[in-house]
C-alpha positions as CSV (number, residue, x, y, z in Angstrom):
1,M,13.1,-7.2,14.6
2,A,12.0,-3.4,15.9
3,V,7.9,-3.7,15.9
4,E,6.0,-0.8,17.9
5,W,2.4,-1.8,18.9
6,G,-0.2,1.7,19.6
7,R,1.0,3.2,22.5
8,E,3.4,0.5,23.4
9,V,6.7,-0.1,22.7
10,I,8.3,-3.2,21.9
11,A,11.6,-2.8,20.7
12,D,15.3,-1.6,22.2
13,Q,15.9,2.0,20.4
14,G,18.4,2.2,18.4
15,E,20.9,4.8,16.9
16,P,19.0,8.1,15.3
17,L,17.4,7.5,11.9
18,L,19.7,8.7,9.3
19,F,19.3,8.7,5.2
20,D,21.1,11.1,2.0
21,T,18.3,13.6,1.3
22,T,19.9,13.7,-2.1
23,V,19.0,10.4,-2.9
24,P,15.1,10.1,-4.4
25,H,13.0,7.7,-2.8
26,F,10.0,5.6,-3.8
27,A,8.0,6.7,-1.0
28,R,9.0,10.5,-0.6
29,V,8.5,11.0,-4.4
30,Y,4.3,9.4,-4.0
31,D,4.3,12.1,-1.1
32,Y,5.3,15.0,-3.6
33,W,2.5,13.8,-5.9
34,L,0.3,13.7,-2.9
35,G,0.8,17.5,-2.1
36,G,2.4,16.8,0.5
37,K,5.8,17.9,3.0
38,D,7.6,15.0,3.6
39,N,10.2,15.0,0.5
40,F,13.4,17.0,-0.6
41,A,14.4,18.5,-3.0
42,A,15.9,15.5,-5.0
43,D,12.4,13.6,-4.8
44,R,10.8,16.7,-6.2
45,A,13.2,16.4,-9.1
46,A,12.3,12.8,-9.6
47,G,8.6,13.8,-9.3
48,D,8.9,16.3,-12.0
49,Q,10.9,14.3,-14.1
50,A,8.0,11.3,-14.1
51,I,5.2,14.0,-14.8
52,R,6.7,15.4,-17.4
53,A,6.7,11.8,-19.5
54,C,3.3,11.1,-18.0
55,P,1.3,14.3,-16.9
56,D,-1.4,12.3,-15.0
57,I,1.2,10.0,-12.6
58,A,0.1,12.7,-9.6
59,V,-4.0,12.4,-10.7
60,S,-3.2,8.2,-10.3
61,A,-1.3,8.8,-7.0
62,R,-4.1,10.7,-5.7
63,A,-6.7,8.3,-7.2
64,N,-5.1,5.1,-5.5
65,R,-5.4,7.2,-2.3
66,A,-9.3,7.6,-2.7
67,F,-9.1,3.6,-3.8
68,L,-7.6,2.7,-0.7
69,A,-10.0,4.8,1.6
70,R,-12.8,3.0,-0.3
71,A,-11.7,-0.4,-0.3
72,V,-11.1,0.1,3.9
73,R,-14.5,1.7,4.3
74,F,-15.9,-1.9,2.4
75,L,-13.6,-4.2,4.1
76,A,-14.3,-2.7,7.9
77,G,-17.9,-2.0,6.9
78,E,-19.9,-4.5,4.8
79,A,-17.6,-7.4,5.1
80,G,-17.1,-6.8,8.4
81,I,-13.2,-6.8,8.7
82,R,-11.7,-5.7,12.1
83,Q,-7.6,-6.6,11.6
84,F,-5.6,-4.8,8.8
85,L,-2.0,-5.9,7.5
86,D,-1.2,-2.5,5.6
87,I,2.0,-3.8,3.6
88,G,4.1,-0.6,1.7
89,T,3.1,2.2,4.5
90,G,4.4,4.8,2.0
91,L,4.6,8.5,4.1
92,P,1.1,9.2,6.5
93,T,-1.5,11.1,4.7
94,G,-5.1,11.6,4.6
95,N,-7.1,8.9,4.9
96,N,-4.9,6.2,6.2
97,T,-5.6,3.4,6.4
98,H,-6.3,3.0,10.3
99,E,-8.0,6.5,10.2
100,V,-11.0,4.9,7.9
101,A,-11.1,1.8,9.6
102,Q,-11.4,2.6,13.0
103,F,-13.9,5.6,12.1
104,V,-16.3,2.7,10.8
105,A,-15.0,0.2,13.8
106,P,-13.1,2.2,16.6
107,E,-12.0,-1.4,17.7
108,A,-10.0,-2.1,14.3
109,R,-6.5,-3.4,15.1
110,I,-4.1,-2.7,12.2
111,V,-0.4,-3.4,11.4
112,Y,1.4,-1.2,9.5
113,V,4.0,-3.0,7.3
114,D,7.7,-1.4,5.8
115,N,11.2,-1.8,4.6
116,D,12.0,1.5,4.6
117,P,12.9,3.3,8.4
118,F,12.4,7.2,7.2
119,V,8.7,5.7,6.3
120,L,8.4,4.0,10.0
121,S,9.5,7.5,12.3
122,H,6.6,9.0,10.6
123,A,4.2,6.3,10.8
124,R,5.3,6.1,14.7
125,A,5.3,9.7,15.1
126,M,2.0,10.5,13.5
127,L,-0.2,7.8,13.1
128,A,-1.7,7.7,16.4
129,S,-5.2,4.9,17.2
130,R,-8.0,6.0,18.1
131,P,-8.5,4.6,22.1
132,E,-10.8,1.2,21.0
133,G,-8.4,0.2,18.6
134,V,-4.6,-0.8,18.3
135,T,-2.5,0.4,16.0
136,G,1.5,-1.1,15.2
137,Y,4.1,-1.1,13.1
138,V,7.0,-3.5,11.9
139,E,9.9,-3.0,10.0
140,A,10.3,-6.1,7.0
141,D,10.7,-6.3,3.3
142,L,7.4,-7.7,1.9
143,R,10.2,-10.5,0.0
144,D,10.1,-12.5,3.1
145,P,6.3,-12.5,3.4
146,Q,6.6,-15.3,6.9
147,K,8.7,-12.8,9.1
148,I,5.6,-10.6,8.4
149,V,3.4,-13.2,9.3
150,D,5.0,-14.4,11.8
151,T,6.0,-10.6,13.1
152,A,2.1,-9.7,12.9
153,A,1.2,-12.1,14.5
154,R,2.2,-10.7,17.4
155,L,-0.8,-8.3,17.5
156,L,-3.2,-9.6,15.1
157,D,-5.6,-12.8,16.0
158,F,-4.9,-15.0,12.7
159,G,-7.6,-17.0,14.1
160,Q,-10.3,-14.0,12.7
161,P,-10.2,-12.9,8.8
162,I,-7.5,-10.4,8.1
163,A,-7.7,-7.5,5.6
164,V,-4.4,-7.6,3.5
165,M,-3.2,-4.1,1.6
166,L,-1.3,-3.8,-0.9
167,M,-1.2,-0.4,-2.2
168,T,1.3,0.2,-4.9
169,I,3.9,-1.9,-3.6
170,L,4.0,-5.0,-5.8
171,Q,5.3,-3.1,-8.4
172,H,9.0,-3.0,-6.3
173,I,9.2,-6.6,-7.0
174,D,10.1,-7.9,-9.5
175,D,9.7,-11.0,-11.6
176,E,12.7,-12.5,-10.5
177,D,11.2,-12.7,-7.1
178,D,8.1,-14.2,-7.6
179,P,5.2,-11.4,-6.5
180,G,2.8,-14.3,-7.4
181,K,4.2,-16.4,-4.9
182,I,4.7,-13.9,-2.1
183,V,1.1,-12.8,-2.1
184,A,0.3,-17.0,-1.9
185,T,2.5,-17.3,1.0
186,L,0.8,-14.3,2.4
187,M,-2.9,-15.4,1.5
188,A,-1.9,-19.2,2.7
189,A,-1.1,-18.0,6.4
190,M,-5.2,-16.0,6.5
191,P,-7.8,-18.0,8.0
192,P,-11.3,-18.2,5.6
193,G,-12.9,-14.5,5.5
194,S,-10.3,-13.0,4.9
195,C,-9.6,-10.1,1.8
196,L,-6.9,-9.2,-0.3
197,A,-6.8,-5.6,-1.7
198,I,-4.1,-4.5,-4.6
199,S,-3.6,-1.4,-6.8
200,H,-0.5,-1.5,-9.2
201,P,0.5,0.4,-11.9
202,A,-0.2,-0.4,-15.2
203,K,1.6,-0.8,-18.4
204,D,-1.7,-1.2,-20.5
205,I,-3.3,1.9,-19.6
206,D,-1.6,5.4,-20.9
207,A,0.4,2.8,-22.3
208,E,3.4,5.2,-23.6
209,S,3.5,7.7,-21.0
210,M,3.5,4.9,-18.6
211,A,6.7,3.4,-19.7
212,K,8.3,6.5,-20.2
213,M,7.5,7.1,-16.4
214,A,9.2,4.2,-15.4
215,K,12.2,3.9,-17.3
216,R,13.1,7.5,-15.7
217,L,12.5,6.9,-12.5
218,N,14.8,3.3,-12.7
219,R,16.9,5.5,-14.1
220,I,17.2,7.3,-10.6
221,L,15.3,5.9,-8.0
222,P,17.2,2.9,-5.9
223,E,13.8,0.8,-6.0
224,S,13.0,0.0,-9.2
225,I,9.7,-0.4,-10.7
226,T,7.8,-2.7,-13.1
227,L,4.8,-2.4,-14.5
228,R,2.3,-4.5,-15.1
229,S,-0.7,-5.7,-17.6
230,R,-4.4,-6.3,-16.1
231,A,-3.8,-10.4,-16.7
232,E,-0.6,-9.9,-14.6
233,V,-2.4,-8.0,-11.8
234,A,-5.1,-10.2,-11.8
235,S,-3.3,-13.4,-11.3
236,F,-2.3,-12.2,-7.9
237,F,-5.8,-12.8,-6.9
238,D,-6.0,-16.5,-8.1
239,G,-7.6,-19.0,-5.5
240,L,-9.8,-16.0,-4.1
241,E,-13.3,-14.5,-5.1
242,L,-13.4,-10.7,-6.6
243,V,-15.6,-8.9,-5.0
244,Q,-18.1,-6.5,-7.2
245,P,-16.9,-4.9,-9.7
246,G,-13.8,-7.0,-10.5
247,M,-10.5,-6.0,-11.1
248,V,-10.8,-2.5,-12.5
249,Q,-9.4,0.9,-13.0
250,A,-8.9,2.3,-9.8
251,S,-11.0,5.1,-10.4
252,K,-13.9,2.5,-11.3
253,W,-14.0,0.4,-8.3
254,R,-16.9,1.6,-5.9
255,P,-16.0,5.1,-6.7
256,V,-18.3,7.6,-4.8
257,N,-19.5,10.2,-7.3
258,E,-18.9,10.8,-11.2
259,M,-15.8,12.7,-10.8
260,E,-13.9,10.1,-9.0
261,A,-14.8,7.4,-11.8
262,V,-13.8,9.2,-14.8
263,G,-10.9,10.2,-13.4
264,P,-7.6,9.3,-15.4
265,A,-6.5,6.1,-13.0
266,A,-3.3,4.5,-14.8
267,L,-3.7,1.7,-12.3
268,W,-5.6,-1.7,-12.3
269,A,-7.3,-2.1,-8.6
270,G,-9.3,-4.9,-6.8
271,V,-10.4,-6.8,-3.8
272,A,-10.8,-10.4,-3.5
273,R,-12.2,-12.8,-0.1
274,K,-10.6,-16.0,0.9
275,N,-13.3,-18.8,1.2
């Protein structure tokens, strides 16, 4: 398993990364919605198809990044957490987890996890840690949570609280793969005081447009998308204590201003604590 910790590489160097730019990939489509540059014509075409089905999808993507930043500020600040396990990293953009966490607490330690070598190659090149902290990278699949825990334990102290970040990643886990069990396995390994932050595309917000968007993307992307209702997303927090304001539309989770609060975000989001 390839693992890289901040300034120290713990892995053999493999072959040069090869990927097919004619096949759209969700991480690159998402980067396109955010206005990034790490995408190709096939990704932009897929992204445009989704926008035609759901015109606010790019706004929801930006609302998700804003929620991530607010959640990390809360976790590193008010909650006092100094360790973060960010699963489903996605391509680097503004307000990445380690940047927000280490701005609040420079000594914070962050492990990014993704199953896409393209994503991790960009992360290693661009996501530099502050000198006081550490940023690590793990290539692993969310469907194997024990592997993620075992590898992250090489950098994180599982005797101290850890914030598990699952930002728009659980929609890629089909019901048949039991996403609830995956989340429960991750949180069972976390010590008391740890937190779980989730954002998830909704099937009961702007339902018709979201359903059309998911249907179109599922025809052209290798990664399937499963939209879920508020109750279904809430079930991922079973056994944990939701912090205020509970599980809400992403734009309404502790917004910094009224403009953020009224944004059309077709996402459910929340943060919960393990007691």
